[in-house]
N, C-alpha and C positions, 0 to 999 in steps of 0.2 A: 339265444341264451345270454343273459345279462352278465357282463364281467364285473366281478366285485372290485370296488375301489381299493387301490393299493394304499395302506395306511401311511407308509413312508412318503409316498408322493403327495398325499393329502396334507401331511404335516409340513412338507417343504413348500407347498403352495400357500398354506396359511402363514408360514414364516415370511415368505416373500411379500405377501400382501401387507402384513404388519410392518415390515421394513419400509415399504413404499409409503405407507400412511405416516410413519414416523418422519421420513424424509420430507414429505409434503408439509407436515405440521411444523417441522423445524424451519423450512424455507418461509412459510407463512409468518412464523413468529419473528424471524429475522427481518423480513420485509416490513412488517408492522413497526418494529423497533426503529427502523431507519426511514420511516415514511416522512418524517419532518425534514429530511435533508434534500436540498435541491440537486446538488451535484456530488457524486462519489468518484474520486479520481485515484487510481492506483499509481504509485510510483514504484517502478520495477526495473530490474537489471538482470542481465544474463549471468552475471557472476558477482561475488562479493568483493568488497574493497574498492568500488568505483565511486563511492560517495553518495549512495542512494539515500541514506538516512539524513545526511547533511542537506541534500536537495529538498527532501520532504519537509524537514523542519523549517528551513529558511523560506521556502515557498509558502508554507502555511502562515508564517509570521508576516510576510509581505502582504498576503491577502487580508489578514486581520488588520494590518496597519491601514489598508485602503478602505476599511469600514465594513468588511464582510464578517459574518459569523462563521468561525472556522473551527474544525476539530481535526485531530490526528488519531488514527487508529493504527497502532503498531502491532502487526500480526506476524512479524519476523520471529518465528518460533525459536530458532537456534540462537539468534543474537538480537534480542529486542533492546535497542539502544536509544530509542527516542527520549525516554525519561531522563537519561543522563545527558543527552545532547541538548535538551531544552532546560536542563537544570531544575527539574521538579523535585521538591523535597517532601511533598505529602501525597498520600494515595487517595483513591476515590472515597466518597461518602456514600452512605446507604440511604436512599430516599424512603418516603412513606410507603411506596409500592414495592419495597424490598429490592429495587433495582439500583445499580451502581451509578453514581453521578460523577463524571470525570472531573478531576481537578483542572484548574486553568493556570496557564503561565504565558505571559506576553500576549494575552488576548486569544490564546488557542487552548481549547479543551483537549485533554490528552487521555487516551485509554491505551494501555499496553499490557502485553503478556508479562512484562517484567514485574508488575505489581504483585504477581502471584508466585514469584520465585523467592525461595528462602535465602538463597545465596546467589548473587549476580554472577559469580565466577563458576557456578556449577553448570556442567554441560547438560543440555536437554536432549535426551536420547529417546525419541518417540518414533513409532511407526505410523503409517497412514491413518488408521482408525482413531488413534489417540489424538493426532493432530486435528482431524475432522471434528471430533467431539469437543476438544478444547476451544477451537475457533467458534463453533456453534454456541457453546456455553457462554463465551465472552460476549458474543453479539446479542444473545437473548437476554443477558443479564445487565446490559448497559443502556442507560437512558441518555442519549445525546441531545434530545430536544430539537429545536428548530435551528438548522444550520444552512448556510449558503454553500459551504464546501466541506466535505470530509475527505481529508488526504489520508490515503491508506498506504503505509509503508509495508510492502510485501516482502516475503522471503525471496532471495535471489535464486536463479537457476530455473530449470524446467522439470523438476521432480514433484514429489508428493505435496510438499508444503504450498508452493504457489498455485498448483493446480487445485488444491482443496479450497483455497481462498477464492480463486476465480469462479469456481463452480458454486460456492456458497453465497457470494455477494454478486448482486447485479450492479456492475460498474458502468459509469458513463464514458469512461475512457482511461487510457494508460499514458503516463509520461515515462518514457524509457530513458534511463541514464546510461551513458556510454562514455568511454574515454578514447583518446585519439589513436591509441596503438592498434595495430592490425589484429592481434589476437582478441583484444577486448571488443573490437567491432564485430568479429565473427560471433562471439558469445551474444552480443546485443541482437544480431540478426536472428539467432536461435530463439531468443525471448520474444522478438517481434512475430516470428512465424508461429510460435505457440499461441500468442494472443489472437492472431488472425484465424488460427485453426478453431479457436473457441468462439469466433465470430463476434469479437468485442472490438471497439474502435481504438486505434492507436492515435492519440492526440498529437504525438510528435516525439522527437529525440532531443535530449539535452546533452551537450558535450561538456563533460567535467574534466578538470585537471588540464585545461588547455594552456599552451604556452611553450616556452623554449625547451623545457625538460622532456615532456612527452609528445610535443608536436601540437599541431592545430589543424583543424579542418577535416579530420577523419570522421567525426560524428555527422557533420553536414554532408560529406560525400556519401556516407552510408544511407542517410535519410533519402537522398536523391535516388540511390540505387534501388531501394525498396519502395519508393513512391509514397513516403509519408512526410509531414511537415518537419522542418527543423526549427525548434523553439528558441535556440540560443546557446551560447557557449559561456562557460564559467572559467575564468583564469585561475591558475594555481597561484594563490597569493599568500604572502606572509601573514596577513591578518587572520587567517584561519587558525593560527597557532593559539590565539586567545579563545579559550573554550568556555569562558565564564557566562557567555550568552550567545545566541545566534549571531553569526557574523554580519548579517544585514543590519544589525543594530550598532555595529562597530565601524563599518566601512562604507563610505558613500559610493565607492566604485562597485563593491559587491552588491549593495542595495540597488544600484542602477541596473546591474545585470539581471537580478531577480525580478525587478519590476518589468523588464522587457519580457522575460520568460512568462511571468504571470499574465501579461497582456496577450502574448501569443497563445497561451493555454486557453484563455477565455475565448479568443477568436476561434480556436479549434473546437471548443465545446459548442459554439454557435454555428459551426459548419462553414465558417468563412474561409479558413485555411484549406 
């Protein structure tokens, strides 16, 4: 005797297949949109407040100064600060293909979630599905063109937001930003373990806020403990108080530190480190 199909189960199966198809189509559209980019580098941290956006912006500007074609994608949903950090005054243009063309500042193309905020001081209170849809929409709607490097400023932590980005984008590696203090190192280890769980390459660790106030060497020690490269340290300097433009353009000392980090990052991308 043939059992009649359960209409509810059949509807669930159709819904699941349709969802899988939508996910596949989204990933394909994102991959096609980013196909002209040679390297996609995530800048990530285990907690907020460690200078992740500052590192992303200054690293991007240094790479551009060295002659590379560079873009920044700011997908920090809660606190998208790249536009303010790089002092952009205009938003994206709309091309003939109806896609958004990122504006440029200091040789770096910039696309950020902040372009779509009505009020920069308004809190973004979104759950996972909304974050996923917003990131996918941003990626599918943006035309970066041909780039050598796309620096991606990720949300901090190990929750929905960074996980969504990591699963949506195929990245070539992560630069993890940490500070020397013990608790910050623990958070950085958590973020590194999350990256490794997703089987993505960790290019290395950058120690920020290094110096007499917060100490020095904690980031390098942590990198050795988890077996990943140490890319360099950034001293906590007075020059960072001038926020009119990225600090690498104001200080030769800061520029030298970022040039070293850029060099080490390239070596890590090439598998030399």
